[in-house]
N, C-alpha and C positions, 0 to 999 in steps of 0.2 A: 378153168382147167380141172377143177376138182381135186387139186393137190393140196396137201397140208402146207401151211406156211413154214418156211425154213426158219428154224430157231438157231440163232448164232451161237457158236461155241468158241471159246478162247483158243481151242486146239484146232479149229477149222481153218480153211484156207479159201481165199477168193482169187481167181485168176481172171484177168481181162485179156482176151485173145482177139486181135483184129481179124475180120473176115472180109477180105476185099477192101475196096475203097469207100464203102458206104455203110457197113455194119460192123459191130463188134459183138463178141460173145462173152457173157459173164458165166463163169464156171464156179460152182460152189461145191467144195469138198468138206464132208463132215469132220474129217480129221486129217492131219498131215500125212498119214500113211495110206489114206484112201486113194484108189485109182479110179473109182467110180465117182461120178459127180452129176449134179443137176445143172442145167444150163438154160440161159435165156439169150436169144438173139435180138439185139436192139439196133436201131438206126444210129449212125454216127452223130446225127444231129441232136440226139438225146444226151450225148455225153456231157455237155455243159450243164444242162439242167440237173442231171444225176449227180454230177460233182458237187454242185452247190447244195443240193438237198442232202446228200450224204454227209457233207461236212456240217450241215446245220443240225441234223437230228439223228445221225448215225444210221445210215441206210440199212433197212431190213430187206433182204433180198426176197423174202416171202411176199412183199408188197409190190414187187415188180411183176407185171403180166408176162406170160410166156407164150410161145407158139404164135407169134405175130400179132397178139392182142395189143391194143393201144395202152400206153402207160396210163394208169389210173391215179386219181387223187389230185386235188387241186394244188397240193404243195409241190408237185413236180413241175408245175407250169413255170416256164422261164420268167414270165413277168412278175411272179411273186418273189422269186429269189432276189436278194439285194445284190447289187453289182459288186464285183470283186475290185479291189483297189490296191495300190502299192504304197508302201510307206518307206521313205528313205531313212538312213541313219546318219544324222548330222551331229548328234550328241548322244551320250549314253542313255539319256532318258527316253530316246526314241525307240529303244530296243524293247520288243514285246516282253511282257512280264514272264511268260513261261520259259523264255530263253535266258533270263538273267541268272547269273551265278553258274552258268554252264559253259562248256567249250564253244557253244554256238555264239554266245554273247562275246566271249573272248575273241573269236575270229572276226565278228562284225566290227568290234572296236579296233582291231588291228588293221583290217583291210580298209575300212572307210575313214577311220579317225587317226590311224597311225599310232595307236596306244598299245602298250603291253610289251612283254619281253620279246626278244628277237629269236630266242631258241628255247627248246624244252628238252627234257631228258627222254621223254617217250611220247608217242602219238596219243592224242585225246579225242580226235575227231575224224570222221570220214566225210570227204567232200566228193560229191558226184556231180559232174558238169559235162558240158558238151566238148567235143574235140575242136571246135571252132578256133582258128588261130588268133582271133582278136581278143580272146579271153585271157587276161593276164591277172592271175590271182596273187595277192600278197599274203603269203603264209609264212609264219615263223618256222625256222628250221626244226625238223623232227616233231612238228606239232600235229600233222594230219596226213592220212592216206588220201590220195587223190585218184579218182577213177574217172577217166574221160571216155564218153561214149557219144555216138551221134544223137543229138537231141537230148542228151542226158537221160536216155531211155534205157532203163535197167531190165526190162522184160527179157527173160531168157538169160540174164546175166546175174541172177540172184545169188549164184554160188560165189561169185567174186566178192559180193558184199558179205555173204555168210562167213567166208573165210576171215574177213577182217573182224567180224563180231566174235567169232569163236576163238581165234588165235590171239587177238590183240585186246579183247575186252572193251571194244568201242561200243558206246551206247548212245552217241549223239551223231546225227547225220545232217549235213546241209545238202539239199537237192537244189542245184543251181541251173535254172533255165536262163536264156538270154534273149535280148531284143534282136530283131532281124535274123531269126534262126532259119536256116535254109530248109529245115525239116518241115516248116510251116507251108512251104510252097513246093514240096518235093514232087508231087504229082505233075506239076507244071514243068518240071525239069527232065521229064522222061527222055525226050529226044537228045538232050544234051548229055545225059548219062550214057545212053546207048552209043552215041558217036564218040564220046570220050573214052569209053572202055575199048572200043574198036581201035582208036588211035593210040592210046597210051598203054592199054593192057594187052593189046594183040588178040582180043577176043573176036569171035564171029558175031555178026549182028544178031543172030537167033539166040546165041548164048547170052549176050548182053540183055536182050529183051526178056529172057527167062529170069535172069538175075534180078532185074528190076521188078518183074511181076511177082516174084516170090517174096522179096524183102521190103519193097517200098510200102506195102500196106501195113507192115508192122512198125515201120519207123516214121511214117508220115504223121505230123502233128497238126490238128485243126487250129489250135490256139495254144501258144506256149505257156501263157499264164494259167489257163484252165488245166492244161496237161500237167504242169508242174505241181499244181495244187492237188490234183487227183492222184498223181504218183506218190506224193508225200503221204496222203491219207491211206493209200493202198499199202505203202511200206510199213506204216505203223500198225496196220491190221495183220500184215504178213509176219512182222516181228514185233509183238506187243511190248517188248521191253525197250524199244527205241523211242527217242524223241527226235522227230524229223522236222527240220525247218525248210519250208519251200521259199526259195529266194529267186530273184531275177537280177542278172548282171546286165548293166547297160553298156553296150559296146562303144558308145560315144564318149562317155566320161569314165568308164571303168568302175563305177560305184555299184554297190549291192543294195537292193531294195527288198523289204519283206512283203510277202503277199498277205493281205489282211484277210483273216478267216472270219467271215461274218457269223454272229451268234445264231 
């Protein structure tokens, strides 16, 4: 394309914006105050490979092709990336080293192992999870802020998180996806959504169709583990002072698992 590679800046910002059901747009802002940005439109199928590559070597947006060009470089190939896996917490030694001595470790021990105080003087953690009714979090009193959103998707809800950071001094976040998430198969539920809104919400069919068409592409998740991992990395870039733990809640046994970040 003849453009200069984008040099990353700690004050810059990267936004991921869904574009229909098959593509997403990566927008790079040179600084937080910029309204102008450079963008790359990429197929949704590339999201998994980009996630793993980004986490592996800190994705440089300048190396992503733009304008419909194919993604270049052998390291972006899905086959090269090591598979993502989950690690349970059955004892304290199972907790990843970066989380030890932090509120993340405290919560993992409390939820999975039943260890630690049952109450605190002030919040130390922000937990972002899905609004699914099967998620029952064990959290000490006054220990954490909890934000529940469909699919634990915080896009366009960053201000909610920013308020917790700014007003409560929270620097640790647990981003909790879950097994059997309805957002993974959201596009298959289009007709159920439309008929349900007509029956329960009193909406017309055309209005319900428009609602699904506008919001489903933003909330649909191809794979909950990949999405949670990607969101955690995005959050740490959006707010460099945070430590974000991507976790998966098992709706069958109520346990939390850590997502293994491959080196």
